[in-house]
C-alpha positions in Angstrom: 7.0 11.8 10.2 7.5 14.4 7.5 10.1 17.2 7.7 10.3 19.6 10.7 8.1 22.2 9.1 5.2 19.8 8.6 5.7 18.4 12.1 5.5 21.9 13.5 2.3 22.5 11.6 0.7 19.5 13.2 0.7 21.3 16.5 -0.9 24.5 15.3 -4.4 25.3 13.8 -4.9 25.6 10.1 -5.3 29.1 8.8 -6.9 30.8 5.8 -4.5 32.3 3.3 -5.2 35.9 2.2 -7.4 36.2 -0.9 -8.6 32.6 -0.9 -12.4 32.8 -0.5 -15.6 31.2 -1.8 -19.2 32.2 -1.8 -20.8 29.3 0.1 -23.8 27.8 -1.8 -27.0 26.8 0.0 -30.2 25.0 -0.9 -33.7 26.0 0.2 -36.7 23.8 -0.2 -39.4 25.0 -2.5 -41.5 21.8 -2.3 -41.2 18.4 -0.7 -39.7 17.6 2.7 -36.2 19.1 3.0 -34.5 21.3 5.5 -35.4 25.0 5.3 -31.9 26.0 4.4 -28.9 23.7 3.9 -25.5 25.3 3.7 -22.9 23.3 1.8 -19.4 23.5 3.2 -18.0 20.8 0.9 -19.1 17.8 -1.3 -22.4 16.5 -0.2 -24.7 13.6 -1.1 -28.4 14.1 -1.6 -30.9 11.3 -1.5 -33.6 9.5 0.5 -31.2 7.4 2.5 -31.0 8.6 6.2 -27.2 8.7 6.2 -26.7 11.1 3.3 -25.6 14.7 3.9 -28.8 16.2 2.5 -31.7 13.7 3.2 -34.9 14.2 1.3 -38.1 12.4 2.4 -39.5 11.7 -1.1 -40.2 8.1 -2.3 -39.4 9.2 -5.9 -35.8 10.1 -4.9 -33.1 7.4 -5.1 -31.3 6.6 -1.8 -28.1 8.1 -3.1 -29.6 10.4 -5.8 -26.9 13.0 -6.7 -23.7 14.7 -5.5 -23.4 18.4 -4.8 -19.9 19.7 -5.3 -18.9 23.3 -4.4 -16.0 24.3 -6.7 -14.1 27.4 -7.5 -16.5 28.3 -10.3 -19.7 27.5 -8.4 -21.9 24.6 -7.2 -22.0 21.6 -9.5 -24.6 18.7 -9.3 -23.9 15.2 -10.7 -26.5 12.5 -11.0 -25.4 9.2 -9.5 -27.5 6.8 -11.6 -30.8 7.8 -10.0 -34.0 6.1 -11.0 -35.9 9.3 -11.9 -33.1 11.6 -12.9 -31.9 15.0 -11.8 -33.3 18.2 -13.4 -31.9 21.8 -13.5 -34.4 24.4 -14.6 -36.5 21.5 -15.9 -33.7 20.0 -18.0 -32.6 16.4 -17.3 -28.8 16.6 -16.6 -26.0 14.2 -15.8 -23.8 17.0 -14.6 -24.3 20.7 -14.5 -23.3 23.9 -12.8 -26.0 25.5 -10.7 -26.4 29.3 -11.1 -27.6 31.5 -8.3 -31.4 31.2 -8.2 -31.5 28.0 -10.2 -34.1 25.3 -9.4 -32.9 21.8 -8.8 -35.5 19.1 -9.0 -35.1 15.5 -7.7 -38.1 13.3 -7.7 -41.0 15.6 -6.8 -38.9 17.8 -4.6 -37.7 21.3 -5.8 -34.8 23.1 -4.3 -33.7 26.7 -4.8 -30.0 27.3 -5.2 -28.4 30.4 -3.6 -25.0 31.7 -2.7 -23.9 33.5 0.4 -23.1 37.1 -0.6 -20.3 37.3 1.9 -17.2 35.2 0.8 -15.9 32.7 3.3 -12.1 32.3 3.7 -10.9 28.9 2.6 -8.8 26.7 4.9 -5.7 25.8 2.8 -2.6 23.9 3.6 0.3 26.4 3.6 2.7 24.2 1.8 2.9 22.9 -1.8 3.2 19.3 -0.7 1.6 17.0 1.8 3.8 14.0 2.3 4.4 12.6 -1.2 1.6 14.6 -2.8 2.4 17.8 -4.6 0.2 20.8 -5.6 0.0 24.5 -5.4 -3.6 24.8 -6.7 -6.5 25.7 -4.5 -8.2 22.3 -4.9 -5.1 20.5 -3.9 -4.3 22.7 -0.9 -7.8 22.4 0.3 -7.4 18.6 0.0 -4.1 18.7 1.9 -5.8 20.6 4.8 -8.6 18.0 4.7 -6.2 15.0 4.7 -4.3 16.7 7.6 -7.5 16.7 9.7 -8.2 13.1 8.7 -4.7 12.1 9.9 -5.6 13.2 13.4 -8.5 10.9 13.6 -8.8 7.1 13.6 -12.0 7.0 11.6 -12.2 5.2 8.3 -11.3 7.2 5.2 -12.5 6.7 1.6 -10.3 8.2 -1.0 -11.8 8.4 -4.5 -10.3 9.6 -7.8 -9.5 8.6 -11.3 -6.6 6.2 -12.0 -3.3 8.0 -11.8 -4.4 10.8 -9.4 -2.3 9.4 -6.4 -4.8 7.7 -4.2 -2.3 5.4 -2.6 0.0 8.4 -2.0 -2.8 10.1 -0.2 -3.4 7.1 2.0 0.4 6.9 2.7 0.4 10.7 3.6 -2.5 10.2 6.1 -0.6 7.3 7.7 2.7 9.2 7.9 1.0 12.2 9.4 -0.9 10.2 12.0 0.0 8.9 15.5 0.4 5.5 13.8 3.3 6.5 11.6 5.8 4.2 13.2 3.5 1.1 12.8 2.9 -0.9 9.6 1.2 0.5 6.5 -0.2 -2.6 4.8 -1.7 -2.6 1.3 -4.3 -5.0 0.1 -5.3 -4.6 -3.6 -8.8 -5.9 -3.8 -8.8 -5.9 -7.6 -5.7 -8.1 -8.0 -6.8 -11.0 -5.8 -9.1 -13.9 -7.0 -12.5 -14.0 -5.3 -11.7 -17.4 -3.9 -8.6 -16.1 -2.0 -9.5 -12.6 -0.9 -11.0 -13.6 2.5 -7.8 -15.5 3.3 -5.6 -12.6 2.1 -7.5 -10.1 4.3 -8.1 -12.2 7.4 -5.5 -14.9 7.1 -6.0 -18.7 7.2 -5.2 -21.8 9.3 -3.0 -24.7 8.0 -5.1 -27.0 5.9 -8.0 -24.5 5.5 -7.9 -25.1 1.7 -5.7 -26.7 -0.9 -2.3 -25.1 -0.8 -2.7 -23.8 2.8 0.4 -25.6 4.1 0.9 -23.3 7.2 -0.9 -20.8 9.3 -0.8 -17.4 7.7 -1.5 -13.9 9.0 -3.8 -11.8 6.9 -3.4 -8.1 5.9 -5.7 -7.0 8.8 -3.5 -8.7 11.4 -0.3 -7.6 9.7 -1.4 -4.0 10.0 -2.0 -4.2 13.8 -1.2 -0.9 15.4 -1.0 0.8 12.0 -3.0 1.4 8.8 -4.7 -1.1 6.5 -5.0 0.3 3.0 -7.7 -1.4 1.0 -7.0 -0.4 -2.6 -9.7 -0.7 -5.3 -12.3 -1.5 -2.8 -14.9 -1.1 -5.5 -13.7 -4.4 -7.0 -14.7 -6.3 -3.8 -17.1 -9.1 -4.7 -20.6 -8.8 -3.2 -20.0 -12.1 -1.4 -17.1 -10.5 0.5 -18.7 -7.2 1.3 -20.7 -8.4 4.5 -17.5 -9.8 5.9 -15.6 -6.5 5.4 -18.6 -4.6 7.0 -18.4 -6.9 10.0 -14.7 -6.4 10.4 -15.1 -2.6 10.1 -17.7 -2.6 12.9 -16.0 -5.1 15.2 -12.3 -4.8 14.4 -12.0 -8.5 14.9 -10.9 -11.1 12.4 -11.5 -14.8 12.0 -8.9 -16.7 10.0 -10.3 -19.0 7.3 -10.4 -22.5 8.9 -10.6 -21.2 12.5 -13.4 -20.4 14.8 -11.6 -18.0 17.2 -12.0 -14.3 16.8 -8.9 -12.1 17.0 -9.1 -8.4 17.9 -6.9 -6.0 15.9 -6.1 -2.3 16.3 -6.0 -0.8 12.8 -7.0 2.4 11.0 -8.6 1.6 7.7 -8.1 3.7 4.5 -9.9 2.5 1.4 -9.6 3.8 -2.2 -11.3 3.3 -5.5 -11.5 4.8 -9.0 -15.1 3.7 -9.2 -18.2 5.7 -8.2 -19.4 3.7 -5.3 -22.6 5.9 -5.0 -23.7 4.8 -8.5 -22.8 1.2 -7.7 -25.0 1.4 -4.6 -27.9 2.5 -6.8 -27.3 -0.4 -9.2 -27.1 -2.9 -6.4 -23.4 -3.7 -7.1 -22.2 -2.3 -3.8 -23.8 -2.5 -0.3 -25.2 0.8 0.9 -24.3 0.1 4.6 -20.7 -0.8 3.6 -20.4 2.4 1.6 -21.4 4.6 4.5 -19.2 2.6 6.9 -16.2 3.3 4.5 -17.0 6.9 3.7 -17.0 8.2 7.3 -14.3 10.6 6.1 -14.5 11.0 2.3 -11.9 12.7 0.1 -11.7 13.0 -3.7 -8.5 13.6 -5.6 -9.1 16.0 -8.5 -7.9 15.0 -12.0 -4.9 16.8 -13.3 -7.0 18.5 -16.0 -8.8 20.4 -13.3 -5.6 21.7 -11.7 -3.5 22.6 -14.7 -1.6 25.2 -12.6 0.1 22.2 -10.9 1.6 20.8 -14.1 4.8 23.0 -14.0 5.5 22.0 -10.4 4.9 18.3 -11.1 6.9 18.3 -14.3 9.9 19.9 -12.6 9.6 17.4 -9.7 9.7 14.4 -12.0 12.9 15.6 -13.7 15.9 13.4 -12.6 18.7 15.2 -10.8 21.0 16.9 -13.2 18.6 16.9 -16.1 18.1 20.0 -18.2 14.9 21.9 -17.2 11.9 21.8 -19.6 11.5 24.8 -21.8 8.8 27.3 -20.9 7.1 26.6 -24.3 6.9 22.9 -23.5 5.6 23.4 -20.0 2.9 25.7 -21.4 2.0 23.0 -23.9 1.8 20.4 -21.2 -0.4 22.6 -19.1 -3.0 22.6 -21.9 -3.1 18.8 -22.2 -6.1 16.9 -20.9 -3.9 14.2 -19.1 -6.4 11.4 -19.2 -3.8 9.3 -17.3 -3.4 12.1 -14.8 -0.2 12.5 -12.8 1.1 9.1 -13.7 0.8 10.0 -17.4 2.7 13.2 -16.9 5.4 11.4 -15.0 5.8 8.9 -17.8 6.0 11.8 -20.4 8.8 13.5 -18.4 10.7 10.2 -18.3 10.4 9.8 -22.1 11.3 13.5 -22.7 14.5 13.0 -20.8 15.4 9.7 -22.5 14.3 10.5 -26.1 13.9 14.3 -26.3 10.8 16.5 -26.0 9.8 16.4 -29.6 9.8 12.6 -29.8 8.0 12.3 -26.5 5.3 14.8 -27.8 5.0 12.8 -31.0 4.4 9.6 -29.0 1.7 11.3 -27.0 0.0 12.7 -30.2 0.1 9.2 -31.7 -1.5 7.5 -28.7 -4.3 10.1 -28.4 -5.5 10.1 -32.0 -9.2 9.4 -32.2 -8.6 6.8 -34.9 -6.1 4.8 -33.0 -7.8 2.2 -30.8 -5.9 1.3 -27.6 -3.9 -1.9 -28.0 -4.5 -5.0 -25.9 -1.4 -5.0 -23.8 -1.4 -8.0 -21.4 1.2 -6.3 -19.2 -1.3 -3.5 -18.3 -3.8 -4.1 -15.5 -7.3 -4.8 -16.8 -8.8 -1.7 -15.1 -6.3 0.7 -16.7 -6.8 -0.9 -20.2 -10.6 -0.6 -19.8 -10.3 3.0 -18.9 -8.2 3.6 -22.0 -10.9 2.1 -24.1 -13.6 4.2 -22.4 -11.5 7.3 -23.0 -11.1 6.4 -26.6 -14.9 5.9 -27.0 -15.6 9.3 -25.4 -13.2 11.1 -27.7 -14.2 9.3 -30.9 -18.0 9.7 -30.2 -17.6 13.3 -29.3 -15.4 14.1 -32.3 -18.0 12.5 -34.6 -20.9 14.2 -33.0 -19.3 17.6 -33.2 -18.5 17.0 -36.9 -22.1 16.0 -37.6 -23.5 19.2 -36.0 -20.8 21.6 -37.2 -19.5 22.2 -33.7 -22.9 23.1 -32.3 -22.6 22.0 -28.7 -26.4 22.4 -28.0 -27.3 20.1 -30.9 -24.7 17.6 -29.7 -26.1 17.6 -26.2 -29.6 17.2 -27.4 -28.9 14.2 -29.7 -26.5 12.6 -27.1 -29.1 13.3 -24.3 -26.5 14.8 -22.0 -26.2 18.3 -20.5 -24.3 21.0 -22.5 -22.0 21.5 -19.5 -21.0 17.9 -19.6 -20.3 18.2 -23.4 -18.0 21.1 -22.6 -16.2 19.1 -19.9 -15.6 16.2 -22.3 -14.3 18.6 -24.9 -11.9 20.1 -22.3 -10.9 16.6 -21.1 -10.0 15.5 -24.7 -8.6 18.7 -26.0 -11.4 19.2 -28.6 
């Protein structure tokens, strides 16, 4: 398990820390078929599917239409690739903050947004770490308390977040804090296995099941018996494999490739992805029933740019023993950075700063983030990370050019780009523009 303090905390209830409060948002139906008053305690999915958090009986609403996310600065809505769009005060949005009294429209259904006038104390983890995860910000300590509750259950967990946010560390923390901590923690990276082999890697195979199968082999699910099976990058799972994973999650039995016998296994499953599975469901790229079977207990790791107050803590943690501390000026500069590669990028920066000096490390960072410098094709970098680097470059280059065309007028940029002004501001913050 973790240290004695964390072990002691497992036996006691979580408490609210003084001063940490939030005005709970709620939705009230103005038209269409929706509950009279839905209070949002955390992230929630809205759509016409029966398993979403806020179901709407409206044929013009997509099955997983949008996500509602209560944050420190209010309630945010994000469209999840819906067919007919999400509207705030009559304006089509991709992502937007909902003010008190705003009207949210999905399909033909209108919802009024309100906020509880009496602030609710937040349940925060009392430490600045949870297993290998670090953070003193409110979003992270809320997350730690959530993961702690998840660890006490055997239900399937879905961890989502951008590349570099620490999804595998979160899965490991759940395992280490659970009653299964002395049993195996087995990782299966769905994105790193060829489609022809993934069934055998997950469920095992019999000798002679296919060319190269020279002996019986236990799959990841059996290897994790008694412990935790971590399915990394589950969003990369081929459609042909998704029904088999769904069957396993429902039955907890495996059939090795080349055999007919079913074997029962006792495992807790934690899955992770950097993809938006809700959007993939709407596009037909991911099974809806599998999504809901995976997301019994959902958690999202916030990107580093949304918890800048954690940068000093993380930077200090990454310093090797005996290294000189980073200057206050440098730490302040790092806290202003967008950190597109999240915690992983910060860790790499600290390593370069120790080896080469802060000035050269900053120069390397500036060079790699210039809008005119296309990301190189580095064959040693996983495809998904390289793809994200190109997408990040496209966002920055496009936004830089649009801002220049319109003289920095964000409203004009949003109108021409056909995205919400709030989303433009978020992209500007992300890329330091």
